[in-house]
A tleap script that builds the chain and sets N, CA, C and O, in Angstrom:
source leaprc.protein.ff14SB
mol = sequence {
  NGLN VAL GLN LEU VAL GLU SER GLY GLY GLY
  LEU VAL GLN PRO GLY GLY SER LEU ARG LEU
  SER CYS VAL ALA SER GLY PHE THR PHE SER
  SER THR GLY MET ASN TRP TYR ARG GLN ALA
  PRO GLY LYS GLU ARG GLU PHE VAL ALA SER
  ILE PHE SER ARG GLY ASP ARG ARG LYS TYR
  ALA ASP SER VAL LYS GLY ARG PHE THR ILE
  SER ARG ASP ASN ALA LYS ASN THR MET SER
  LEU GLN MET ASN SER LEU LYS SER GLU ASP
  THR GLY ARG TYR PHE CYS HIE PHE GLN LEU
  ASP ALA THR ASP TYR TRP GLY GLN GLY THR
  GLN VAL ILE VAL SER CSER
}
set mol.1.N position { 0.846 -1.191 0.000 }
set mol.1.CA position { 0.000 0.000 0.000 }
set mol.1.C position { 0.884 1.244 0.000 }
set mol.1.O position { 1.758 1.403 0.852 }
set mol.2.N position { 0.640 2.113 -0.964 }
set mol.2.CA position { 1.423 3.338 -1.073 }
set mol.2.C position { 1.058 4.298 0.048 }
set mol.2.O position { -0.115 4.540 0.333 }
set mol.3.N position { 2.089 4.833 0.670 }
set mol.3.CA position { 1.872 5.868 1.681 }
set mol.3.C position { 2.882 6.978 1.497 }
set mol.3.O position { 4.066 6.732 1.268 }
set mol.4.N position { 2.399 8.202 1.600 }
set mol.4.CA position { 3.235 9.396 1.604 }
set mol.4.C position { 2.828 10.203 2.822 }
set mol.4.O position { 1.669 10.596 2.954 }
set mol.5.N position { 3.775 10.449 3.707 }
set mol.5.CA position { 3.459 11.153 4.946 }
set mol.5.C position { 4.340 12.386 5.071 }
set mol.5.O position { 5.555 12.286 5.239 }
set mol.6.N position { 3.710 13.543 4.985 }
set mol.6.CA position { 4.425 14.807 5.094 }
set mol.6.C position { 4.475 15.298 6.531 }
set mol.6.O position { 3.597 14.990 7.338 }
set mol.7.N position { 5.498 16.055 6.836 }
set mol.7.CA position { 5.624 16.679 8.145 }
set mol.7.C position { 6.505 17.916 8.024 }
set mol.7.O position { 7.132 18.147 6.990 }
set mol.8.N position { 6.545 18.708 9.095 }
set mol.8.CA position { 7.440 19.855 9.134 }
set mol.8.C position { 6.792 21.204 8.930 }
set mol.8.O position { 7.461 22.232 9.039 }
set mol.9.N position { 5.507 21.223 8.635 }
set mol.9.CA position { 4.828 22.490 8.461 }
set mol.9.C position { 4.651 23.213 9.783 }
set mol.9.O position { 4.932 22.674 10.853 }
set mol.10.N position { 4.177 24.456 9.681 }
set mol.10.CA position { 3.937 25.239 10.878 }
set mol.10.C position { 3.763 26.701 10.566 }
set mol.10.O position { 3.611 27.097 9.411 }
set mol.11.N position { 3.788 27.500 11.621 }
set mol.11.CA position { 3.662 28.952 11.500 }
set mol.11.C position { 5.051 29.571 11.561 }
set mol.11.O position { 5.832 29.279 12.467 }
set mol.12.N position { 5.351 30.420 10.598 }
set mol.12.CA position { 6.670 31.062 10.549 }
set mol.12.C position { 6.498 32.496 10.088 }
set mol.12.O position { 5.583 32.809 9.326 }
set mol.13.N position { 7.371 33.354 10.547 }
set mol.13.CA position { 7.314 34.759 10.141 }
set mol.13.C position { 7.909 34.944 8.754 }
set mol.13.O position { 8.749 34.151 8.328 }
set mol.14.N position { 7.486 35.971 8.055 }
set mol.14.CA position { 8.108 36.274 6.754 }
set mol.14.C position { 9.614 36.397 6.898 }
set mol.14.O position { 10.122 37.005 7.840 }
set mol.15.N position { 10.315 35.803 5.938 }
set mol.15.CA position { 11.766 35.773 5.986 }
set mol.15.C position { 12.332 34.566 6.695 }
set mol.15.O position { 13.538 34.325 6.654 }
set mol.16.N position { 11.480 33.817 7.338 }
set mol.16.CA position { 11.919 32.635 8.069 }
set mol.16.C position { 12.093 31.415 7.186 }
set mol.16.O position { 11.967 31.482 5.963 }
set mol.17.N position { 12.386 30.292 7.842 }
set mol.17.CA position { 12.657 29.036 7.126 }
set mol.17.C position { 11.874 27.892 7.745 }
set mol.17.O position { 11.549 27.898 8.932 }
set mol.18.N position { 11.582 26.913 6.901 }
set mol.18.CA position { 10.998 25.647 7.333 }
set mol.18.C position { 11.574 24.546 6.471 }
set mol.18.O position { 11.996 24.771 5.337 }
set mol.19.N position { 11.583 23.362 7.029 }
set mol.19.CA position { 12.014 22.183 6.262 }
set mol.19.C position { 10.914 21.143 6.322 }
set mol.19.O position { 10.568 20.642 7.392 }
set mol.20.N position { 10.374 20.828 5.167 }
set mol.20.CA position { 9.330 19.816 5.063 }
set mol.20.C position { 9.950 18.469 4.705 }
set mol.20.O position { 10.961 18.393 4.006 }
set mol.21.N position { 9.321 17.417 5.200 }
set mol.21.CA position { 9.766 16.063 4.878 }
set mol.21.C position { 8.597 15.233 4.391 }
set mol.21.O position { 7.444 15.466 4.755 }
set mol.22.N position { 8.921 14.266 3.564 }
set mol.22.CA position { 7.928 13.308 3.062 }
set mol.22.C position { 8.547 11.926 3.176 }
set mol.22.O position { 9.573 11.638 2.559 }
set mol.23.N position { 7.916 11.083 3.964 }
set mol.23.CA position { 8.374 9.703 4.104 }
set mol.23.C position { 7.484 8.818 3.246 }
set mol.23.O position { 6.259 8.852 3.362 }
set mol.24.N position { 8.109 8.029 2.385 }
set mol.24.CA position { 7.376 7.212 1.425 }
set mol.24.C position { 7.498 5.729 1.749 }
set mol.24.O position { 8.499 5.277 2.303 }
set mol.25.N position { 6.463 4.988 1.393 }
set mol.25.CA position { 6.494 3.537 1.557 }
set mol.25.C position { 5.508 2.904 0.578 }
set mol.25.O position { 4.604 3.567 0.069 }
set mol.26.N position { 5.697 1.621 0.328 }
set mol.26.CA position { 4.761 0.880 -0.508 }
set mol.26.C position { 5.065 0.893 -1.986 }
set mol.26.O position { 4.286 0.371 -2.783 }
set mol.27.N position { 6.193 1.486 -2.370 }
set mol.27.CA position { 6.614 1.470 -3.773 }
set mol.27.C position { 8.131 1.641 -3.795 }
set mol.27.O position { 8.760 1.881 -2.765 }
set mol.28.N position { 8.705 1.513 -4.993 }
set mol.28.CA position { 10.160 1.599 -5.126 }
set mol.28.C position { 10.562 3.069 -5.213 }
set mol.28.O position { 10.680 3.642 -6.297 }
set mol.29.N position { 10.764 3.646 -4.062 }
set mol.29.CA position { 11.034 5.081 -3.972 }
set mol.29.C position { 12.264 5.465 -4.791 }
set mol.29.O position { 12.256 6.485 -5.481 }
set mol.30.N position { 13.299 4.671 -4.721 }
set mol.30.CA position { 14.570 5.027 -5.364 }
set mol.30.C position { 14.484 5.064 -6.890 }
set mol.30.O position { 15.396 5.565 -7.549 }
set mol.31.N position { 13.405 4.543 -7.449 }
set mol.31.CA position { 13.227 4.535 -8.898 }
set mol.31.C position { 12.178 5.540 -9.369 }
set mol.31.O position { 11.812 5.561 -10.544 }
set mol.32.N position { 11.707 6.355 -8.464 }
set mol.32.CA position { 10.545 7.198 -8.747 }
set mol.32.C position { 10.855 8.677 -8.590 }
set mol.32.O position { 11.360 9.110 -7.554 }
set mol.33.N position { 10.548 9.451 -9.631 }
set mol.33.CA position { 10.630 10.896 -9.522 }
set mol.33.C position { 9.548 11.400 -8.575 }
set mol.33.O position { 8.434 10.877 -8.559 }
set mol.34.N position { 9.878 12.405 -7.796 }
set mol.34.CA position { 8.960 12.900 -6.773 }
set mol.34.C position { 8.749 14.405 -6.924 }
set mol.34.O position { 9.579 15.117 -7.488 }
set mol.35.N position { 7.623 14.860 -6.406 }
set mol.35.CA position { 7.259 16.262 -6.532 }
set mol.35.C position { 6.708 16.822 -5.235 }
set mol.35.O position { 6.205 16.094 -4.379 }
set mol.36.N position { 6.816 18.122 -5.114 }
set mol.36.CA position { 6.086 18.876 -4.100 }
set mol.36.C position { 5.090 19.785 -4.821 }
set mol.36.O position { 5.416 20.441 -5.810 }
set mol.37.N position { 3.881 19.799 -4.296 }
set mol.37.CA position { 2.853 20.731 -4.744 }
set mol.37.C position { 2.350 21.493 -3.529 }
set mol.37.O position { 2.608 21.103 -2.391 }
set mol.38.N position { 1.639 22.572 -3.774 }
set mol.38.CA position { 1.022 23.311 -2.677 }
set mol.38.C position { -0.331 23.858 -3.134 }
set mol.38.O position { -0.597 24.044 -4.322 }
set mol.39.N position { -1.153 24.101 -2.142 }
set mol.39.CA position { -2.471 24.659 -2.423 }
set mol.39.C position { -2.784 25.731 -1.386 }
set mol.39.O position { -2.876 25.457 -0.190 }
set mol.40.N position { -2.943 26.949 -1.871 }
set mol.40.CA position { -3.318 28.062 -1.005 }
set mol.40.C position { -4.836 28.104 -0.881 }
set mol.40.O position { -5.543 27.596 -1.752 }
set mol.41.N position { -5.340 28.699 0.183 }
set mol.41.CA position { -6.789 28.793 0.369 }
set mol.41.C position { -7.462 29.461 -0.823 }
set mol.41.O position { -7.078 30.555 -1.236 }
set mol.42.N position { -8.460 28.795 -1.364 }
set mol.42.CA position { -9.209 29.362 -2.472 }
set mol.42.C position { -8.531 29.289 -3.820 }
set mol.42.O position { -9.023 29.844 -4.802 }
set mol.43.N position { -7.403 28.607 -3.870 }
set mol.43.CA position { -6.659 28.507 -5.129 }
set mol.43.C position { -6.461 27.055 -5.519 }
set mol.43.O position { -6.647 26.141 -4.715 }
set mol.44.N position { -6.082 26.868 -6.764 }
set mol.44.CA position { -5.827 25.516 -7.246 }
set mol.44.C position { -4.444 25.052 -6.774 }
set mol.44.O position { -3.551 25.848 -6.483 }
set mol.45.N position { -4.318 23.745 -6.715 }
set mol.45.CA position { -3.030 23.171 -6.356 }
set mol.45.C position { -2.004 23.513 -7.436 }
set mol.45.O position { -2.310 23.466 -8.628 }
set mol.46.N position { -0.799 23.855 -7.017 }
set mol.46.CA position { 0.225 24.231 -7.990 }
set mol.46.C position { 1.544 23.513 -7.715 }
set mol.46.O position { 1.867 23.147 -6.584 }
set mol.47.N position { 2.276 23.332 -8.787 }
set mol.47.CA position { 3.588 22.684 -8.719 }
set mol.47.C position { 4.577 23.574 -7.987 }
set mol.47.O position { 4.590 24.790 -8.177 }
set mol.48.N position { 5.404 22.966 -7.150 }
set mol.48.CA position { 6.450 23.696 -6.443 }
set mol.48.C position { 7.838 23.251 -6.890 }
set mol.48.O position { 8.668 24.076 -7.270 }
set mol.49.N position { 8.088 21.936 -6.842 }
set mol.49.CA position { 9.423 21.445 -7.169 }
set mol.49.C position { 9.356 19.961 -7.469 }
set mol.49.O position { 8.450 19.260 -7.017 }
set mol.50.N position { 10.339 19.489 -8.246 }
set mol.50.CA position { 10.430 18.070 -8.535 }
set mol.50.C position { 11.881 17.626 -8.497 }
set mol.50.O position { 12.799 18.434 -8.640 }
set mol.51.N position { 12.073 16.336 -8.303 }
set mol.51.CA position { 13.412 15.771 -8.258 }
set mol.51.C position { 13.387 14.403 -8.907 }
set mol.51.O position { 12.494 13.598 -8.644 }
set mol.52.N position { 14.373 14.139 -9.758 }
set mol.52.CA position { 14.454 12.856 -10.433 }
set mol.52.C position { 14.815 11.770 -9.415 }
set mol.52.O position { 15.203 12.052 -8.282 }
set mol.53.N position { 14.675 10.539 -9.857 }
set mol.53.CA position { 14.806 9.412 -8.940 }
set mol.53.C position { 16.172 9.350 -8.265 }
set mol.53.O position { 16.268 8.981 -7.094 }
set mol.54.N position { 17.220 9.705 -8.987 }
set mol.54.CA position { 18.559 9.656 -8.397 }
set mol.54.C position { 18.983 10.996 -7.810 }
set mol.54.O position { 20.099 11.141 -7.310 }
set mol.55.N position { 18.088 11.966 -7.873 }
set mol.55.CA position { 18.388 13.268 -7.295 }
set mol.55.C position { 19.306 14.124 -8.130 }
set mol.55.O position { 19.785 15.159 -7.668 }
set mol.56.N position { 19.562 13.700 -9.369 }
set mol.56.CA position { 20.527 14.430 -10.184 }
set mol.56.C position { 19.907 15.574 -10.971 }
set mol.56.O position { 20.626 16.399 -11.535 }
set mol.57.N position { 18.597 15.632 -11.014 }
set mol.57.CA position { 17.939 16.754 -11.691 }
set mol.57.C position { 16.808 17.270 -10.831 }
set mol.57.O position { 16.077 16.502 -10.206 }
set mol.58.N position { 16.678 18.580 -10.809 }
set mol.58.CA position { 15.638 19.232 -10.034 }
set mol.58.C position { 14.986 20.311 -10.883 }
set mol.58.O position { 15.615 20.903 -11.760 }
set mol.59.N position { 13.725 20.549 -10.607 }
set mol.59.CA position { 13.018 21.655 -11.246 }
set mol.59.C position { 12.249 22.413 -10.177 }
set mol.59.O position { 11.825 21.850 -9.167 }
set mol.60.N position { 12.081 23.711 -10.429 }
set mol.60.CA position { 11.377 24.554 -9.473 }
set mol.60.C position { 10.397 25.471 -10.180 }
set mol.60.O position { 10.623 25.887 -11.317 }
set mol.61.N position { 9.325 25.776 -9.506 }
set mol.61.CA position { 8.444 26.838 -9.981 }
set mol.61.C position { 9.197 28.159 -9.896 }
set mol.61.O position { 10.009 28.361 -8.994 }
set mol.62.N position { 8.929 29.042 -10.825 }
set mol.62.CA position { 9.621 30.333 -10.826 }
set mol.62.C position { 9.452 31.064 -9.505 }
set mol.62.O position { 10.354 31.775 -9.063 }
set mol.63.N position { 8.312 30.892 -8.884 }
set mol.63.CA position { 8.004 31.635 -7.659 }
set mol.63.C position { 8.861 31.214 -6.468 }
set mol.63.O position { 8.931 31.938 -5.474 }
set mol.64.N position { 9.518 30.048 -6.553 }
set mol.64.CA position { 10.316 29.573 -5.411 }
set mol.64.C position { 11.794 29.415 -5.747 }
set mol.64.O position { 12.591 29.088 -4.869 }
set mol.65.N position { 12.168 29.640 -6.989 }
set mol.65.CA position { 13.570 29.479 -7.387 }
set mol.65.C position { 14.479 30.367 -6.559 }
set mol.65.O position { 14.187 31.542 -6.337 }
set mol.66.N position { 15.578 29.795 -6.106 }
set mol.66.CA position { 16.532 30.548 -5.306 }
set mol.66.C position { 16.198 30.591 -3.827 }
set mol.66.O position { 17.018 31.021 -3.016 }
set mol.67.N position { 14.996 30.149 -3.466 }
set mol.67.CA position { 14.589 30.166 -2.052 }
set mol.67.C position { 14.343 28.751 -1.515 }
set mol.67.O position { 14.613 28.476 -0.346 }
set mol.68.N position { 13.842 27.873 -2.353 }
set mol.68.CA position { 13.519 26.508 -1.942 }
set mol.68.C position { 14.526 25.537 -2.545 }
set mol.68.O position { 15.035 25.755 -3.645 }
set mol.69.N position { 14.806 24.465 -1.810 }
set mol.69.CA position { 15.681 23.409 -2.306 }
set mol.69.C position { 15.043 22.059 -2.030 }
set mol.69.O position { 14.725 21.730 -0.888 }
set mol.70.N position { 14.862 21.284 -3.087 }
set mol.70.CA position { 14.313 19.939 -2.950 }
set mol.70.C position { 15.469 18.947 -2.890 }
set mol.70.O position { 16.478 19.115 -3.575 }
set mol.71.N position { 15.316 17.918 -2.067 }
set mol.71.CA position { 16.348 16.897 -1.960 }
set mol.71.C position { 15.693 15.574 -1.592 }
set mol.71.O position { 14.510 15.518 -1.256 }
set mol.72.N position { 16.481 14.521 -1.663 }
set mol.72.CA position { 15.963 13.211 -1.303 }
set mol.72.C position { 17.070 12.343 -0.746 }
set mol.72.O position { 18.250 12.546 -1.033 }
set mol.73.N position { 16.666 11.371 0.055 }
set mol.73.CA position { 17.581 10.370 0.595 }
set mol.73.C position { 16.956 9.015 0.274 }
set mol.73.O position { 16.042 8.561 0.964 }
set mol.74.N position { 17.452 8.385 -0.765 }
set mol.74.CA position { 16.846 7.118 -1.191 }
set mol.74.C position { 17.062 5.995 -0.183 }
set mol.74.O position { 16.288 5.039 -0.143 }
set mol.75.N position { 18.097 6.104 0.619 }
set mol.75.CA position { 18.342 5.080 1.647 }
set mol.75.C position { 17.280 5.142 2.747 }
set mol.75.O position { 17.017 4.148 3.425 }
set mol.76.N position { 16.675 6.319 2.915 }
set mol.76.CA position { 15.668 6.495 3.964 }
set mol.76.C position { 14.261 6.683 3.403 }
set mol.76.O position { 13.320 6.944 4.151 }
set mol.77.N position { 14.121 6.548 2.078 }
set mol.77.CA position { 12.806 6.749 1.439 }
set mol.77.C position { 12.191 8.089 1.844 }
set mol.77.O position { 11.008 8.178 2.175 }
set mol.78.N position { 13.010 9.102 1.810 }
set mol.78.CA position { 12.560 10.408 2.273 }
set mol.78.C position { 12.898 11.499 1.271 }
set mol.78.O position { 13.968 11.500 0.663 }
set mol.79.N position { 11.971 12.417 1.114 }
set mol.79.CA position { 12.180 13.605 0.299 }
set mol.79.C position { 11.988 14.821 1.193 }
set mol.79.O position { 11.173 14.804 2.115 }
set mol.80.N position { 12.740 15.871 0.914 }
set mol.80.CA position { 12.646 17.074 1.741 }
set mol.80.C position { 12.483 18.315 0.876 }
set mol.80.O position { 12.788 18.321 -0.317 }
set mol.81.N position { 11.997 19.354 1.516 }
set mol.81.CA position { 11.909 20.661 0.867 }
set mol.81.C position { 12.372 21.700 1.879 }
set mol.81.O position { 11.672 21.992 2.849 }
set mol.82.N position { 13.554 22.255 1.644 }
set mol.82.CA position { 14.073 23.320 2.485 }
set mol.82.C position { 13.536 24.639 1.935 }
set mol.82.O position { 13.763 24.979 0.774 }
set mol.83.N position { 12.830 25.366 2.776 }
set mol.83.CA position { 12.198 26.613 2.341 }
set mol.83.C position { 12.797 27.778 3.125 }
set mol.83.O position { 12.649 27.859 4.344 }
set mol.84.N position { 13.462 28.659 2.426 }
set mol.84.CA position { 14.081 29.836 3.042 }
set mol.84.C position { 13.418 31.107 2.512 }
set mol.84.O position { 12.713 31.091 1.503 }
set mol.85.N position { 13.664 32.198 3.220 }
set mol.85.CA position { 13.126 33.510 2.814 }
set mol.85.C position { 11.638 33.423 2.513 }
set mol.85.O position { 11.167 33.898 1.479 }
set mol.86.N position { 10.920 32.818 3.419 }
set mol.86.CA position { 9.499 32.581 3.182 }
set mol.86.C position { 8.716 33.878 3.104 }
set mol.86.O position { 9.009 34.855 3.794 }
set mol.87.N position { 7.709 33.854 2.238 }
set mol.87.CA position { 6.842 35.007 2.024 }
set mol.87.C position { 5.409 34.624 2.357 }
set mol.87.O position { 5.072 33.443 2.430 }
set mol.88.N position { 4.589 35.609 2.555 }
set mol.88.CA position { 3.185 35.332 2.885 }
set mol.88.C position { 2.510 34.526 1.779 }
set mol.88.O position { 1.630 33.708 2.045 }
set mol.89.N position { 2.927 34.762 0.544 }
set mol.89.CA position { 2.326 34.024 -0.573 }
set mol.89.C position { 2.763 32.564 -0.637 }
set mol.89.O position { 2.271 31.811 -1.478 }
set mol.90.N position { 3.674 32.157 0.230 }
set mol.90.CA position { 4.044 30.742 0.320 }
set mol.90.C position { 3.088 29.982 1.232 }
set mol.90.O position { 3.189 28.761 1.350 }
set mol.91.N position { 2.181 30.673 1.864 }
set mol.91.CA position { 1.203 30.024 2.733 }
set mol.91.C position { 0.356 29.045 1.946 }
set mol.91.O position { -0.108 29.345 0.846 }
set mol.92.N position { 0.160 27.865 2.527 }
set mol.92.CA position { -0.662 26.865 1.872 }
set mol.92.C position { -0.404 25.490 2.444 }
set mol.92.O position { 0.400 25.312 3.359 }
set mol.93.N position { -1.100 24.529 1.887 }
set mol.93.CA position { -0.882 23.150 2.281 }
set mol.93.C position { 0.058 22.530 1.260 }
set mol.93.O position { -0.171 22.635 0.055 }
set mol.94.N position { 1.102 21.893 1.733 }
set mol.94.CA position { 2.140 21.329 0.883 }
set mol.94.C position { 1.988 19.811 0.824 }
set mol.94.O position { 1.851 19.129 1.840 }
set mol.95.N position { 2.018 19.316 -0.410 }
set mol.95.CA position { 1.763 17.900 -0.662 }
set mol.95.C position { 2.951 17.240 -1.354 }
set mol.95.O position { 3.594 17.809 -2.237 }
set mol.96.N position { 3.202 16.046 -0.923 }
set mol.96.CA position { 4.158 15.158 -1.570 }
set mol.96.C position { 3.393 14.409 -2.667 }
set mol.96.O position { 2.236 14.038 -2.465 }
set mol.97.N position { 4.018 14.185 -3.817 }
set mol.97.CA position { 3.291 13.587 -4.957 }
set mol.97.C position { 4.226 12.800 -5.849 }
set mol.97.O position { 5.400 13.140 -5.997 }
set mol.98.N position { 3.698 11.755 -6.436 }
set mol.98.CA position { 4.348 11.119 -7.573 }
set mol.98.C position { 3.273 10.514 -8.457 }
set mol.98.O position { 2.128 10.333 -8.044 }
set mol.99.N position { 3.668 10.209 -9.671 }
set mol.99.CA position { 2.763 9.589 -10.626 }
set mol.99.C position { 3.389 8.291 -11.124 }
set mol.99.O position { 4.572 8.244 -11.464 }
set mol.100.N position { 2.580 7.247 -11.160 }
set mol.100.CA position { 3.045 5.951 -11.605 }
set mol.100.C position { 1.949 5.302 -12.431 }
set mol.100.O position { 0.817 5.159 -11.969 }
set mol.101.N position { 2.285 4.911 -13.654 }
set mol.101.CA position { 1.303 4.281 -14.551 }
set mol.101.C position { 0.040 5.130 -14.657 }
set mol.101.O position { -1.077 4.618 -14.577 }
set mol.102.N position { 0.230 6.407 -14.835 }
set mol.102.CA position { -0.860 7.370 -15.033 }
set mol.102.C position { -1.734 7.559 -13.802 }
set mol.102.O position { -2.804 8.161 -13.892 }
set mol.103.N position { -1.301 7.061 -12.672 }
set mol.103.CA position { -2.033 7.248 -11.417 }
set mol.103.C position { -1.266 8.218 -10.537 }
set mol.103.O position { -0.058 8.082 -10.342 }
set mol.104.N position { -1.991 9.203 -10.005 }
set mol.104.CA position { -1.383 10.170 -9.101 }
set mol.104.C position { -1.536 9.703 -7.656 }
set mol.104.O position { -2.594 9.236 -7.235 }
set mol.105.N position { -0.444 9.848 -6.918 }
set mol.105.CA position { -0.449 9.506 -5.503 }
set mol.105.C position { -0.094 10.756 -4.704 }
set mol.105.O position { 0.857 11.468 -5.028 }
set mol.106.N position { -0.868 11.008 -3.666 }
set mol.106.CA position { -0.701 12.202 -2.847 }
set mol.106.C position { -0.630 11.852 -1.373 }
set mol.106.O position { -1.256 10.896 -0.916 }
set mol.107.N position { 0.136 12.632 -0.642 }
set mol.107.CA position { 0.071 12.551 0.797 }
set mol.107.C position { -1.078 13.396 1.300 }
set mol.107.O position { -1.826 13.982 0.518 }
set mol.108.N position { -1.210 13.456 2.619 }
set mol.108.CA position { -2.303 14.222 3.212 }
set mol.108.C position { -1.949 15.705 3.325 }
set mol.108.O position { -2.822 16.544 3.548 }
set mol.109.N position { -0.680 16.013 3.172 }
set mol.109.CA position { -0.242 17.405 3.197 }
set mol.109.C position { 0.171 17.882 4.577 }
set mol.109.O position { -0.183 17.295 5.599 }
set mol.110.N position { 0.932 18.967 4.572 }
set mol.110.CA position { 1.322 19.620 5.813 }
set mol.110.C position { 1.135 21.119 5.619 }
set mol.110.O position { 1.484 21.667 4.573 }
set mol.111.N position { 0.585 21.773 6.627 }
set mol.111.CA position { 0.189 23.168 6.506 }
set mol.111.C position { 1.352 24.104 6.817 }
set mol.111.O position { 2.053 23.945 7.816 }
set mol.112.N position { 1.536 25.072 5.946 }
set mol.112.CA position { 2.539 26.119 6.145 }
set mol.112.C position { 1.821 27.460 6.181 }
set mol.112.O position { 1.066 27.800 5.270 }
set mol.113.N position { 2.065 28.208 7.235 }
set mol.113.CA position { 1.482 29.547 7.361 }
set mol.113.C position { 2.614 30.539 7.571 }
set mol.113.O position { 3.376 30.441 8.533 }
set mol.114.N position { 2.710 31.486 6.664 }
set mol.114.CA position { 3.740 32.518 6.774 }
set mol.114.C position { 3.035 33.822 7.132 }
set mol.114.O position { 2.319 34.409 6.321 }
set mol.115.N position { 3.254 34.248 8.352 }
set mol.115.CA position { 2.538 35.422 8.832 }
set mol.115.C position { 3.274 36.050 10.011 }
set mol.115.O position { 3.912 35.358 10.804 }
set mol.116.N position { 3.174 37.355 10.107 }
set mol.116.CA position { 3.779 38.052 11.238 }
set mol.116.C position { 2.754 38.204 12.365 }
set mol.116.O position { 3.068 38.768 13.413 }
savepdb mol mol.pdb
quit
C-alpha cells in the first residue's frame, strides 16, 4: 500500500525558514521521480518542485527558485523541501506527490502559514 506522509509544516514569520519532509512507503522510492505541490486557500493546487529518482535533476516553480531546495535520501525513502526567505504568498498546504502508470499519488499534506 502506497503511503506518503508529510511533516514539518507550521507557523513562521516572513523571511523565516521551514524544512518539510515526506516519508514514502509501498513502492520503489529510489526509482521514482517525486514532486512537491502546494495549495493556497481558495486557489488551485500548484507545482512547487520536482526531483528525479537519483536526485541528479531538479526543477522549481519560478516563484520559489533561489529560495527553496528539494532533496531526497533514497536510503531512507525520504524527500525534503528546504524553504528559506518565506513570504506570505508561500502560505498553503504542501503535498508530496508522484505519478506511476498514469495514477497520481498524494500525501495528506502539511500546513505552512507565513505570517507576522
